[in-house]
N, C-alpha and C positions, 0 to 999 in steps of 0.2 A: 367477109369472114362468116363462119357459121354461127348458129345461135349460141352454142356453148362458149365459143371464143369471145363473142360479143358480151355475153353475160359476165364473163370473168375479167375481161380487160377494158372494155369501154367504160370510162368514168372511174376506173380503178387502177390508174397508172401508179407506178412507184412514186413516193414522195420526193419531189425535186430537191428538197433541202437536205434530207438525210439518206435517201435511197431506200427507205423503208418500203417493203413490198406491200404492206397494208397501210392505207392512208390513215393519218392520225385523226383523232376526234377533236375538232375545234370547239371545245366547250367554253365559249366566251360569248358575252352579249355584245361587246363593243370592240371595234377595231380602230387603232390609232391612225390619224391622218399624217401623211408625210409633211404636209403643210396645209394651210387653210384652203379647203375646196379640192384637195388632191388626196385620193386614197389609193390603195393597192388592189382595188376591185371590190372591196367590202367595207362597210361602215357600221352596220348594225345588224344583228343576227335575225331580227324580224324580217328584214327585206331580203337578205341572202346570206349564205355562208358556204364555205368550200364543200362540206359534206352534202349539203342539199344540192348544190350545183352538180356535183359528181353523180349523185343518184339520178338526178333528172336527165343527165346525158345518157346514162345506162338505159333507163326506161324508154326514152324517146327512140333510142337505137333498136331496142328489142321489138317495139311495136311498129317501127318504120315511120315515125312521125317527124314533123318539122321541129317540134319542141315539146317538152314535158315540164309540168310543175307538180311538186309533191306537197301533200297536205297532212294535217294531223290525223285524218281518218278518211275513209272512202266517202262518207257522207259530206265532209267538208269539201272534197273535190267536186262532188256532184252538185252541191249547193252553188259552188263557184260557176259551174257550167250553166246552171239555170239563170244565173245573174246576167248572162249574155242577152236574155230576153228583156223586152220592155213591156210595161203594163198594157193589157189588152191583147197580147199575143198568146197563141194557143200551141200546146204541145200534145202529141199522141205518145202514150207510153204503153209498154207491155203490161197486160192485165195482171200477170203474176209477178210483177216487179218486186224487188226486195222491199220488205216491210218498212224499212227506214225511209226509202224514197217515197212510198205512199204517204207516210206521216208528214214528211217534209212538204210535199206538194199540197196535200188536202188540209193540213192543219196550220200551215204557215204561209207558204208562197201565194196561195189564193188571196190572202189578205192584202197582197201587194198588186193585185189586179191581173195576175197571170191565170190562164185557163188551161185545164188539163182534161184529157179523155183517156180512158184505159180500155184497151181492146186486146183480144188474142192476136198478137202479131204473127203467130205461126200461120195464120190465114190472111193472105194478102188482100182479099176482098174486104176484110174488116178494117184494114188500114185505109184503103181507098175510100171507103164509106165514111170514115171519121174525119177526113180532111175538110177543113173549112177555109173560107177566104182569109182568115187571120192566122192560119196554121203556119208556124215558122220552124218547128222542130219535130223530129220523130226520135224517140228514145227507146232503144231496144235492149233488153237483157237476154242474152242467149248463151248457154242454156240458163234457165231461170233457177234461182235459189229459193226453195229446195225442190221445186216441182219438175225440173228437168225439161221444160218446154223449150223447143228449139225453133228459131226463126231463120229463114233463108236470107242471109245478109246481102247477097248479090241482088236478089229481087227487090228488097227494100231500098238498097242503094240506087237502083234504077228509078224507083218511084221518087226518091228524094231529088235525084238529078233532074228528072222531068218537071218537077214542081218547084225547083230551087229551094228545097228545104234543108236545114241542117240535120245531118244524120249522126246521132250519138249512140255508141254501143258500150254497155257495161261488159267488159271481158274478164271480170274477176274469176269466174268459175272455171275457165279453161286456161287462162294465161296466154301470153303470146307464143309460148312453145307449141301449143296445139291450134291456136286460132288467132289470125291477124286481121281484124275487121277493116283496117285501112285498105287492105288489098281488095276489099269488096265494096268500097265506096264510102266508108265511114269518114266523117270529117273530124270527129272527136271520139276518143276512147277513154273510158274511166275505169279505175281499179280501186277496190279495197285491197291495198297491199298488206293489210293485216293477215290475209289468208295465204294464198299460194306464193306470192312473190316474196314475202317474208318467210312464212313456213315454219316458224319456231314458236309462235304464240307468246312472244315476249314483248311486243309493242304493237301499236296501231299505226296505220298510215294509209294515205290515199294518193291517187295520181290522176291527172288529166293530161292526155297526150293530144296535141293539136297538129293538124295538117296545114292550116291557113295562118300566115303570119299575123293577120289582123285579129284573129281569135287568140293567138298566143300572147299578143301584146295586152289584150284586155284581161286575160286570165292572170297574167303576171301582176297587173295593176291590182286586181282583186286580192290576190294572194298576199302581196306586201302591205296593202292598205288595211285589210281585215285582220291581218296577223294570224292567219291559219296555216302558215308554212311549217313544215316538219322540222323538229329540233335536231341538233347535231347528233346526239346519241342515237335517236331513233333512225336517222338516215344511215348511220353506221350499221345498225342492226339489220335494216332492210337490205343494204348493200351486201352484207354477209349472207343473208337469206337468198338473194338472187344468185349468188355463187352456187348455192346448193340446189336451187330450183331446177336447173337444167339437168342435173344428174338424177334427181328424183323423178322428174317428168319422163326422162328416157326409160328408166326402169319401169314406170307405170305403164307406158304405152307398149312396151315389149311384152308385158305379161298377157297371157291369154285367159282372161277371167270368164267365169260363168256367173250370170246374174239372174236370179229367179224373180226379182221384184218387178216393179213397173218400169217399162222402158221409156226412152225419150219420146216426145210427142212432136210431130211436125204436121202442120196442116190438118190437125184433128185426128191424125192416124197414130196410134200408139205402136211403138217399135217393139222389137223382141229382145231388148236388153242391151245389146252391144251397139255402141254409138255408130251411126252411119250404116247399120245393117238392119234390114227389115222395116224401114220407115214407111214403105208403101208409096203409092201413086206419085211417081216422078221426083221423089226426093233425092235419088241418087245415092251412091255409096260413099261419096266424099263431100257431103254438104259442108259449106264454109271452109273447105280445105282440110277438114279434120280426118286423120287416118281412120279407115273404116273399122279397124279392130279395137278402137279406143272405147272402153266401157266407162262412160262418164260417171256412173254411180260409184264404181270402184275407185276411179280417179278422185272423186270428191271425198270419199271416205278415207282415202290414204293420206291426204294432205293435212 
């Protein structure tokens, strides 16, 4: 199925009990057992509930992942991903990463023995120079919020493949409509669903999309153990927003904007405004699979 069909139908099937075209909101904390030790798939809303499970199916499908788990915010999802690391292990991050990620890593996670380096990931030489014997993960945000720095995902994916590193991409700013990092080698994709996937500014939410079953199992354990899973009403709101996202994105990418401000930056070369156009030296017209006429500044401002 196409993106729009997946966004509207996957995880949003009619209610089997009533035939309601919109899934009900399961606003309950506890589910009654049929008998001791036997439930109907749910027991306590912290661990799982139908609205969360439905949204997770939708997000996993849109990003092309094996599984997805949704959280109370983008930062909660990102924190869960970093919990895959063990003390003494090192991660390379985009230098212009979202400020919340910088605070989380430098003010909190370092106290648990994790190590972090911040480099301009638009320059592959910077990434290669930062790799250490204890490096386990490369975390890229592209384009960055709000500086619009773009990283070549396929090239970083090759570095991670050759070094056996986990490749994580924050795809918040473009959404899976315009960019699907898993197709370029990412193992994990994260989102602040508060922004484009919801699109209505009426709730917060985050998502982690996994390609490897072993990572999915660990993230689910973290989600249900730490209690950071997204609540029923918020899942309902984000699911509603995903319905709208495909139509808004289609309209945004069809428009032919002019942008007089700073363009995207790839490999230290500033573009001429329209994403994928005028990047300079070898960047190509469809970097990361993004349509060449997409103006990421206008896309960002419109959501």
